[in-house]
VOGU-3710 file (C-alpha; in Angstrom, 3 decimals, decimal comma):
1> makpsqlsie> 16,108/-8,149/18,838  12,962/-6,054/18,652  9,575/-7,572/17,949  8,645/-7,505/14,249  5,934/-4,916/14,919  8,542/-2,643/16,492  10,805/-2,585/13,454  10,749/0,710/11,594  9,732/0,992/7,975  13,370/1,545/7,062
11> erlslvlesl> 14,398/-1,647/8,894  11,679/-3,652/7,154  12,691/-2,220/3,800  16,318/-3,021/4,512  15,458/-6,658/5,271  13,389/-7,030/2,114  16,109/-5,491/-0,032  18,807/-7,568/1,646  16,833/-10,718/0,799  17,134/-9,901/-2,894
21> rpdvsiadlc> 20,865/-10,569/-2,855  21,663/-13,978/-4,363  23,932/-15,026/-1,472  21,288/-14,434/1,239  19,179/-17,233/2,698  15,696/-16,139/3,819  15,815/-18,557/6,752  19,185/-17,183/7,920  18,055/-13,599/7,455  14,904/-14,175/9,524
31> rkhgisqttf> 16,803/-16,006/12,234  19,442/-13,265/12,373  16,801/-10,550/12,850  14,439/-12,541/15,067  11,405/-12,581/12,784  9,359/-15,435/11,410  9,529/-16,339/7,759  5,774/-15,786/7,538  6,216/-12,198/8,721  9,078/-11,667/6,313
41> ykwrdrfleg> 7,104/-12,984/3,343  4,163/-10,704/4,227  6,522/-7,720/4,203  8,125/-8,868/0,967  4,768/-9,361/-0,761  3,510/-5,959/0,402  6,696/-4,347/-0,832  6,446/-6,036/-4,227  2,825/-4,928/-4,550  3,215/-1,350/-3,422
51> gkqallnngq> 6,821/-0,496/-2,731  8,045/1,126/0,443  4,725/2,865/1,133  2,943/-0,503/1,463  5,152/-1,504/4,386  3,844/1,432/6,358  1,073/0,584/8,856  0,818/-3,074/7,870  -0,102/-2,323/4,284  -2,592/0,402/5,066
61> akgseadkar> -0,645/3,419/3,898  -2,079/6,814/4,676  -2,569/9,167/1,778  -1,168/12,641/1,824  -3,402/15,676/2,226  -2,895/16,454/-1,464  -4,118/12,970/-2,370  -7,177/13,354/-0,149  -7,992/16,745/-1,676  -7,626/15,317/-5,187
71> ieelervigq> -9,941/12,406/-4,343  -12,567/14,783/-2,955  -12,367/16,932/-6,098  -12,743/13,894/-8,363  -15,718/12,637/-6,331  -17,348/16,051/-6,696  -16,814/16,033/-10,465  -18,205/12,497/-10,766  -21,282/13,505/-8,782  -21,831/16,538/-10,986
81> qsveirvlkk> -21,461/14,456/-14,146  -23,924/11,880/-12,806  -26,533/14,589/-12,324  -25,873/15,959/-15,815  -26,261/12,484/-17,349  -29,588/11,959/-15,576  -30,882/15,324/-16,809  -29,788/14,587/-20,378  -31,376/11,132/-20,330  -34,611/12,600/-18,976
91> nlhlr> -34,615/15,265/-21,695  -34,070/12,589/-24,357  -36,635/10,300/-22,710  -34,101/7,467/-22,431  -34,564/6,669/-18,758
//
């Protein structure tokens, strides 16, 4: 069997989903696929926290270009609002 780090996202997802069946033993599942229970539980916890995307790159999922563009736009708006707030406070002498 392949090393745990060599398993694809789909294979990891399949293992996590298979473990949800009531007739499946985690120990047997891990033994069958050649992974440690510790590794399995890390995958399971990541999946429960963030779904399939969290299994990608050991929990460090990459955002899409659209997400990155949206974040940049929001950061720009926040910066602009911060400047406006400072100007308003200065004009009202609130400091």
